[in-house]
N, C-alpha and C positions, 0 to 999 in steps of 0.2 A: 710607126715609130715602136720602135722596142727598146726598153729601156732596162737598164742594169744599174743595180743599186749598191754602192759598197756601205755599209757600214748596219749594224743588227743592232744598234741601242733603240732606246723610246720614240726620238722622232723616223731615224729610219725604218721604224717598224710602222708607223703612223702613215708614212708616205706608200709604205708597200701595201695597206690596208685600201688606202684611197685607188694607188693604180688597178690593182688586182678586182677592186669592186667597179670601175671602169670596164672592167673586161679586156686588161691590158695584160698583153705576157709580159714577166719581168725576171731576169736572171739575177737571183741576190748574193751576194758575196757574205757569208758567214763565217765568222774568224776560227771555230774549230768545228769539228766533225761531231763531236757531240752535241751541240744545239743544231746542227743541222740534220742529225738524223731524228733528233726530237720533233723539229719542225715537219718533217715528212712525215713522221707517224701521227703525230699527236693534232696538226696544223695549227698551233700556236708557237709564239716566241715562248720560252719558260724563263727567262729573264725579265725582259720587257713589253708591257701592255698585254699582260697575258691573258686577258679576256675577249682580245682578238683573234680572231679564228681566220683561215685563210683557204682559201679554194686551191688546194695545190695541184689541181690541171694548169694552173696560171701559172707558176711557180717553179722556178730550175734554180737549184740551190748550188752553191760552188765554195769552196773554201779558196780558190785559186785565183785572185784577181786578177789576172790575163784572160782567163775564160769568160769571167763578168763582161769584159770589156769585148772581146772576140765575137758576144753574141750582142751587142747591145748597139742603137743609134746614138742613144743620150745616154752618161756615164753620169748619174747622178752621186754625188761626195758627199754622204751622210756621217761622217766622221768626226771627233773632235780636230781641232787644229791642232793639237798638238802631236796629234798620230797620223797624220797625213803622209809624211815621207814615209813611213813603215806601212801603212796602210796598200801606196804605191810602188812597193818594192818587186823588182820583177819586171816592170812595163818599162817599154822603150819609145821613144818620139813616135816611130810609127804604127805602134799600137793604137797610137789615138788621134792618127790621120784621118778624113774626114768624117769624125765623130763631132759630136757638140758632149762638152761638160755642162752640168748642173749643179752648182753648188747650193747646199742646203746648211752649209757651216756660217756657224756666228763666229769667226775668231782671225783670227792672224796665225799664220804658221810661224813660229817662235824663230827658228834659226837663223833667219836674216830679216824678220819683221813685214813681211808679204803680205799681201793680201793674197788669196789664193789663187784667182787669174793671173796676178804676179808672178808666183813660185809655178804656175804651170806653163805660164808663157818661159822663165828662165831653162827650167828642168826638161821640160818637152817640147818646146817650140808652138806649143797652142797659140793662136791667133788669136784677140779677143772677139773677133767676129764668131767663132764657135764657143764660146764662154756665155753662160747665162747663171740668174743665180733666181733661188724661191726661200723667200723670208716671210715673217710673220708680220703680225701678232696671231702666232698660231701654237698651241702648247698641244702635245702630243696627246695627254691624257683626255683633252676636248675635242680631239679627233675621233678618238677611240669611242668618246661615248656619243659622238655625233652630234654635239653641238655646233651650231654656225660660226665658221671661224672663215677669216679671210688670207687669202696668202698674194704675196705680189711678187713676179715674175718681172725679172729686168736682163736686158740684153739691147744693145745696138743695132742689130737684126731684127727689125721689129716683125717682121710676117713669121721667122722662126720662133722667136719667143711668144707669139700668140698661139702658136702650132703646139708647142710645147705644154703650155696652159692650158689648152683645151682638152689635154690627157688628164688632167687634176681636177676640172668643174667634177661635182657630184650636188646632191639635194643640199649638202651641210658643209660645203667646201666653196665659196665665193672666189673668182680668179681676177688679178688685175694686171695690167701688163702696165710696164717704163721704161723708160732707156738709161736711167740712173746707175749703171754697174756700180761705179765706185762710191756713190753718195748710200745706196742702199747697205753696203757690205761695212760702211764706217758706221754708220748709225746703229748698226746690231753689235758692234764691237762695242763701241761706248755704251747702247742700252745697259748692257750686261755689265759693266763695272761700276751703271749709276745703280743698278739693281745690290749689288755687294753693297755701296754706301746706304743705300735704304734699308735694308737688311743690318747693318751696323747699328745703324741709327733705331733701329727697332727692339734691336738684342740690348740696348742703352737705355730701352723705356723712355725714349723719346714720342710724344703724342702724333697723334693725329695731324694736328694742328701745321708739328713743325716737318712731318713728312710733306706735308700735301708743299709746301714753301720749296726745301730742301731740291725735289722733283722738280717742281715750275725751273729750278735756278739751274737744274741738270738740262732740263729740254734747252734753254737758253745756250747754256755753256756748251752743249751738241753745236747746236745752229750756228756758234761760230767756230767751230771745229770743221765743219763741214763748208763752211763761207771760205775759212782759212785753205781748206784742202781744193777749191774748186768746183766744188758742186753747186747749182744751178738749182732753179725752182725751191729754195729753202724759205720764203717770207711767207708766213699763213695772210689768209684774206687774199692772196694774189694768183690768179690761174692765168694764163699765158693765153689761152686758147682750150678750144675743146678737146678732150683726147681720141685720138684714132680710133679707139677701141671701144665699143659698147657704150659712147655717147658719154661717158662719163668727164666730169672737168678734169683738166690734166694736172697731176699729182704736185703736191706743194708738202711743204715740212709738216704741215699738221693732218698730213694723211696718213693710213694706217700703219706703213711701214716704216713710218718715220717716229711721231709723238706716238702712234697707236702703240706701237710695239713697247718703248719706252716705259709708258703705261703701266701695261698688263705686266712687263717683267719686274716693275718695281713693287707691286702692290699684291702678284697674284700667289697663293699660296701653294701653288704649282712650280714655283720659278724657283730652279736650285740656284739661281745665284742669289735671291734675296736669303733663302735658305741657310747660304754660306756664309752670308754677310751676318744673319743674325745671330749665328753661332760664335763668331767672332766677337760681334758685340757683347757674348754675354759671357767671354771671357778664352775661350777655346783658343789654343793655339791652330795656326793654318793646317799643321801636319795633322792634330787630332780631329781640326774640320772636315778634312780631305778625305780620312777614314769614318767618318760617321754619317757625310753625307752618302760615299760610294758610288755617286757618280761624278762625272767631269764639271764643273764649274766652269765657266768658259773665261768668266770674268776674270780669273785670278791669275791666268796666263797673261789675258789680254791686257791687264793693268798694266802690266811691266811692258808689253809690246807699245802700247799709246805712249806710255812714258818717252819710250824711246824714238819712237815716230814722231812725235811731237819737237824734240830737239831740233829736229829740221822743219816742221811749220811754224814752230812759234806761237800756237794757238794758247788764249788764257783759259786755262780747265782746273783750276786749283781744287773744283773738287775732286777730279779722275785723278790727281795726283795726291790728295791726301787719301784718299783708298790706296793706290800702289805704296806710299810708304807707311799705312799702317800694315800693310800684307806684304811688303817686301825689305823695307828698313826698320822694322821692329817698333815702329811709332803705337803707343798704346790707345786702343780704339775710342777712350775718351778723349784721349789730348787731342788727335786729329780731329775727331768732330767736333771740341769746341775752337778749333780753326775754320774750321767750316762754317762754324755759326758767324763769324764774324766778314764773312765776302757773301751771306746770303742777301739778297735784296727783295 
């Protein structure tokens, strides 16, 4: 199984590390030739996770996305959601035929407020059977440090999903398989929005007591949204059956990819969404925070996308809506968080 990776940020770099250390050949799309030349000659990414070194015998670097796709059986998308259209420029529907797409993207494509599988289905005719996701909780920095992490791979073709997941198993990465393609993606989008909210509260100097209540309520709000979106298996403490793979319990809402990813993104110092929210809480403008962070905080765009998506779904998401209004409608952070205080239980 040949992998092609589109995206050379911190998460894309971490995934290249995992695959090449497992002896997998990887075709890697790097946006500019200067960075590509640096990786070829120095064996590491100069901008992201620069402590990680690669066996260049297992890497083939391209700046042309079509070349990556032609040399891959599985195309792994590891770019920010806002850049998906640009990253796939030049590809035709025929280029993806017979290939599987693995999404490591934790956002919504903003032009149409679509999940990546919906966007690829519309633009390239990619069937859902050929689409898979890989989600956390898993910070790139901890992968670089080889701290034990868990990844969840989702797809409706269970055998193909397991085959893909097997390529990522290492002594420091455990892999779980489930079939909830829509649920894991929506959960990944929402947890970034809630991490922004946690960061805003932190920046406003709320304490740990308040943050614990806020995040507990975020978890409940997320579960309500997923239920409204038709996602199954979100009852804590309820397992329908033993999972098909590795004799684990069937996943539910308390599993790592849902509640676990929410918790780590809200609390971890590695969370760029929490960092971004903290800047907003301390008085930075959105534009200033973008410049200061110098990385993409997916929750920013996601907050607007989910606000629009929820016009159709009608879920009760007052915390996510408060974050949206702080970031996009100019509501002062302190005022927005006071409004949140009134809905917490």
